[in-house]
N, C-alpha and C positions, 0 to 999 in steps of 0.2 A: 631115702627119701630124696626127690628131685629138688633141686633148690629152683626156689622162685625168682623169675628176672624183674630186677626193679621199675618200678612205674617210671622212672627217668629213663631207660634204654626203650621203653616201647614208646615214648613219645618222639625220643629222637630216631626211631627206626622210621615211624609213621611221616616225621616230619621231611626225612631223606628220601622216601618215597614218592613224596607230593614235589620234593625239586628236581627231582627226576624228570618226572610228567611235567613240568613246567617248561625243564630246558629242551625238552622234546618236542615240546609245543613251539618254543621261541625259535629252534632250528628248520621247522617245515616252512616251504615256502607260505607266504601270506596270503590269504584270499584276495588282498586288495590289490593285488600285482596282477592277478588275470586279464589279458588284454581286452578292452571294449567288452566286459561283460558287464550286465546286470546286475549282478549279485556285489559286484566289487566299487566301492567307494573309494577308491585309490584316483589318482590325478587321472588314470589311462582308463578307468572305469566309466560305465556309463549308466549307474543306476540313480543319479541325479534326475534324468530325463525320464525313465523309468518311471520315478517315484511323481514326477510332477505330470506326467498325463493319467496317472491312475491317479491324481488327486483333482485334477480338472474333468472326472467325470468320465473320461475316455475306459473304452474297453479294452485294456492293455493286457496281454499274458504272453508267457514265455513259451515256446516251441524246442521242444527236445531235439527235431531234428531241423532240416531246411526247408521243408513242406510244412504250413499251418494245416491245422486238423477242420480249418475253418475258414470263411470268408475274409474280405480283409484287405488288410496292407502289411504286408510281410517287411522287415527289415532284417537286412544282412550286414552283420558287421564284419568285414573284412574276413571274408570266407576262403579266401587263398591258402590252398596246402589242405584243405579240408572238405570242400565240395567235389562230390566225384560227379561224373558224367551221370549217372543212374538220377543222382538229387537235380542236376541240370535240368533233366528233361522231364522229371514230373515236375520241378518247379515252373517251366516255361508252359507246360500242360495247365496247370493252375493259373497261372497270368492270362491264358487264353479264354478263359472261363469268365473274365470279368473283372480278374483281382489285380492288385499290383504290387512291386516288388521294388523296394528303395533298396538298392545295393551300395553301402558304403562303405568303399575298401579301395584302398590306394595301389593295391600288389593286384600282377595280372592273374584274372581266374577264368573258370571256365566260363561263366556268362559274358565276361570282357570276349571273350575271344567269339563267341556264338554272332556276337553283333560287329563284328570286325575291331574291338577297340582295344587300342593297347598304350596303356596307360605308362607314360615314363617322368623322371624323375625331374621337377621343376627346376630351371638354372637357376632361376631366381625367388626366395621364396619370401614375401612382403607378410609380414605381420598383420598387417589391414589391408584390405582390398576395398576399394569403393567399386559399388553397383549402381548400374543405372538400366532398367527395364521394367517394361509393363505387365511382363510375362507374369501369370497366375502364380507361379512356384516362388518368385521372388517379388511379390506384392510387400510395400513397406519396409523391404530390404533396405538399405543404404548401406552399410558395410559389411562386413564378413572378415571373423579372424580366422585366416588361414596359416596359422604358423607352419602346418606341417602337410602334405599331401603330395599326388603328382597330378601330371593333366595329360588328357586325349589331345594329342595333336590331329588326328584324323576320325573324327565323329561322323562322319558323311550318313551314316544308317539313322543317327538320329533326328527325331522330327521336332526337337528342341536342345539348343545346348547354350551355353554361358560359358565366358570365364575369359584369360587374360592375355597377353602378348605371348604366353609360354602353351595357351593351348586352353581347351575348356575343363572345367572341374565339377560342372554342373549340367545334366541333360535329361532328356526324356524322350522314351521310345515308345510308341505305339503298336501292340502285339496281339495280334487278336480282338478281341472284346476288352483286353486289361494293358496295360502299361509296364514300364521300368522306369524307373527314374535311377539314375546315378550320380554318386557323388565320390570324388575321388578324394577325400578329405575326410577322412573316420574321424579323425579327432576334433572335428566339430562339434560330434555329438557327446564327445569325453567331459566328466565330470568338471575338468580343467577349464574348456572352451565354450564347453554350452553356454554359459551365462555372459560372455564377452560380444560386444557389439550387438550383432542382430541375428547371431546364429540361431537362438532359439524361435527367433520369427519365421527362418524358413523351414525349421522342423515341423511349427504348428501350421506351416500354410499345407506344407505335404500331409501331415495327417487329419487338416480340414476338408483335402479335397481327396484323399483316397481313404481314410481312416475309419469313416462312419458305421461300416459293418464290423469293425472288430481292426487291432492293433496287435502284432505277432512280434514278439524280439526272437529272432531264429538263430541262435547262437549255436547249432548244429551239435549233436553226442561227440565231436571230438575236439570242445574247447579245453583248451590249455586250463587244467584245474587247480595244479599247484599241489599234488597229494591231497585232493578233498575229501577223500575218502577217512585219511589218518587223521584230518584235523578235525573232521566231523563228528569222529571217536572220540581222540583227546582233550578237544576243548572241554565238553562236558565232564570228562573224567575228572580233568583238574580240578574243574569247578566244583565239582562234587566230593572229590578229595578235599579241597581248601575247606570248604564248609566242615566235613567231616571231624578234622583235625582241629578245626578253631573252636569246635564243639566240645572235642576232649580236652583240652586245654582251659576253656571255662567250666566245664564240669569238676576239674580237677580243682582249679584254683578257689572256686565257691564251695567247694565241697564242706558242708557243716558250717557255712556262714550264714547266719540269720540277716535278711533285708528287714530292718526295724524291729520294735519294739515286739514283745510276746503279747498276743491278744487272747483272750479266753474266749472257749467256744461259747456260741450263744444258747441257752438252756432254753428247751421249749415248756412254755408254761402249762404247769400242770394243772389240774382237776383241782375246783374249792374244795381244802378239808376242812375238819372240823373247829380245829384251833383257828383257821383262817377266819371262817364264820364269826366264832364266837369275838373274834377281834373287832371285827367289824359290828357286831351286834353293839358292844360296847360303845364305840364311837358314835354310831348312828341313833344310840340309845338316848345321849347328851343331844342330840339334834334332834330327837324325836321324830326319825323320820325311818321308822320301820317297813311301812308302804315302801319307800324308796330304795332300801336295798332288797327287799324280797321282790319287787318288779323285776329289779336287774339281775338276779340270780336266777328267776323263773325264765327270763328271756334268753338268758343265755344257755338254760337245759334245752330250752325248746329249739334253738339255733343248734344243739350238738345234736339234736335228734334227726331234725332236719339232713344236715351235713352226713350224717352215718348212713341216711337216706338216699342222700343224692338230690335232694328236693328243695324248693326253696323255703326260705325262712318265714315266710308268709304261708305258708301253708296252715291249714286249720287243725285241729287234734283230730277231729274226726278221721281226718286223711292218713293224718301221721300215726294212730292207731290201729286204723285200716290196714296198713302198709305194714306194721309190725305184727300183725294179725298173721299173717302169711309165711313170716320167716318163721325157721324151726329156732330154738331152745329163747325162746324171747317171752317175756311175760308180760303179753300186753294186757291181760286185764288189770293189773295191778298199776301198768303203766297208765292204762284207763283213769282207775280209782284218785290215784296220784295228782294227775293234770286235774281233777274234777276239783280235788282240795284247794287247789293251787287259786284254780279258780275262783272258789269261794272265800276264800285269805283275803284276796287282792280287793273283793267288794267289801269286808267287812270295815267299818270303822276303826273297830278296836281288837287285835289281839297281842297275844302276849310273847315276849321274848322265846320263853318257853316251846310256844308253837313252831316260832319261827326257825330255833333251832332244828326239833324236829322234823320238820316236814324236809329242810336242806339235809338232813341227815337221810332221810328217807330218798332223795333225788341222788344223792352222793351211793347209798348204798343200789340203789336201782342200776344205775348206770356199771356200777363195778361188776355187779351181778351179771348185767345181759349185754353190755357193749364192749367190756375188757375182752381184748384177745384172753388171755391167761383164763378167765372165768370160761370163756367160750371153750377151750381146750379141753378143761378141767372134764366140763360136761360129757363134750364127744368123747373123752376116754373113760367117762364112768359109763 
């Protein structure tokens, strides 16, 4: 006979499997480390600005590639090394149709090169830059947090540019029917910096001017996901495994334990029996209330009849008898006699206890013979 595995070993093995899953999840790169991703809540992510725009009622979505499937404002976050020549051409064609691109990138890319822009590292990077401009992009902006980023020294192709002594960090180019706005400080949109100084006001100005038809965060298909597929699988697996192990441990610990005192099952009220009626008769005899007890019993009998038929308790005797007449194995004639006798007794000022017990026993007998499941089954088999 095979030797049974002890229960403790089963739990140890299950706990070990869960520990392995958790360790694997911990070793994978965290999603919060993805650079400028709207799915990242880390310092370098842009989830905060995405959720803020969504909360403000803007039509904001994520685009899988660099060219949005609809019109509006496309936000490209550091596309260097991922934006192909084909993507650039399709995106510029999209702009000429009357759309706008916000290119937030500090590294040279194909879009910058198309307009002759060459971002270069700034020699000095002030943490706070004062702004003095009446341009619509900078309306209401007094200071910006520009702790990171590059500058464009030659932005002659730009219809508007703004920067500091080291070059332009913000500019706008009219292209066909649309526009391209460039920002060489993508960290300005990050979770860490979006709430600093007037950074958010600058973003909201761009959204207000060009995002009416929709806002698209185009992170591109090549965004650094950090083993996102593995994390997407192991994350829920670890959670499910943890819940399963916890359930097993709780089941093992509380097996056979009682939570509170024992409570007897509720017993369904039984039909009136002859001994019960006799006892009531003795009690009501002393109070001279035979009419009261019989009226109560008779009313209960009629309610049982109506409930059996699915009728309201206010149904007349003729209605009840008529419905029972159409059913097989029901003695409707005897029921009619029983109901008529009951009505006569109710209006009689004097009737004896023997009459009371006799008619109650007739009610009980008729119910047992006609409404009881066992009686009906016996008749069917007969």
